[in-house]
N, C-alpha and C positions, 0 to 999 in steps of 0.2 A: 467740412469741405463741401463743394457744390457737386451735384450729380448731372446737371444740365446747364448749358451755357445761358446766362441771363440775357444775352443779346439775340441769339438765333434759336434757342431751345434745343440745340443739338446735344446728343449725349456722347459724342465722340471727343472726349476730353483726355488730355495727357497731363501728367503732373510730375514734378521733381521736388522732393522734400529737402534737398540740401543745396539751395541756392544762397550764396553769400550776398548779403545786402549791405555790407560795410567792408571797406578795405582800403588799401593804399592807393589804388588806381581808380577808384570810383567814388561816387557820393555816399555819404553816410546816411542811409535811409532810415536808420533806427537810432538816432542819437540818444545817449543815456539809457539805452535798453540792453546794454551789454556790459561786461566787466573786464577787468584786466586779465583775469584767468580765462575768459571767453570773449576775446576781442573781435571775433568774426561771427556775428549772429547769423542764423540761417532762417530762411522762410520757405514756404511751399509755394511754388508757382504752378498755376493751372492754365493750360492753353487749349482753346477750342480748335480742333483740326478743321472745322468747317468754315468759321469766319475769322479766325485769328485772334479773337478776344483773349486777353491775358489778364489774370488776376494774381495778386500777391497775398499770401496769408501768413501772418506772423506766427512763429512757433510759440507754444504755450509758455516756455520759460521766459521769453521776452515779454509776452503779454502780461505775465504776473507782475512785472516791474513797471508797467505803464502808469498806473494811478499815482505812483510816488516819484516818477522820473522828472527831472528838470527839463523844461522846454516843451512839455506836452500839456495842453490845456483841454479840459473837457469841452466839447463843442456844444454850443447852444444852437439849435436849428436856425433861429433868427439871425444870429451872428454869422454863421457859416454862409447863409444865403446872401447876406449883405456884403460880406468880404469877397464873395465870388462874383458879384454882379457885374464887375468890370471885365471879367474874363470871358472869352468865347470858347465854346466847346469845339474841340477838333473832331470833325466828322469822321466816322469809320469809312474805310474804303468801300465802295459799292461791291456787292456780291453779283457776279455775272453767272447766271445759270449756264451750265454746260462747260464752264471753265473749272477744271478740277485741280489745277496746280498753278503755282506762281512761277514764272520764268526766273531761274536763278541768275544772280548777277554774274558778269563775266569773271573768269578767274584772274587772280593777281598775276602780273607779269613775273616770269621766273627771274629770280635775282642772280645776277652774274657779277662777280667781283672785278 
């Protein structure tokens, strides 16, 4: 795991080791890296409290299945760069010195039957 943020070098990192990355209501981020007996693979998510950068790390038992899993191809650096050439990177939001927190969104309206 990482000890400092690769974006801003902050060491104020928080992590959760039990985030589901496959399920009924969301995308299957780890196709063919789970089994019938273990249908909901977990990953570790690390978030930087300073800049909001978020990283996903695959759990070791899913990582062991990667080299033999269907749908996963070992990346050749030249192929990866050429396939990504048409995509644009989404810039990170700017960090504003002195602004310590993000304004939370307004609450959902109260439901009334």
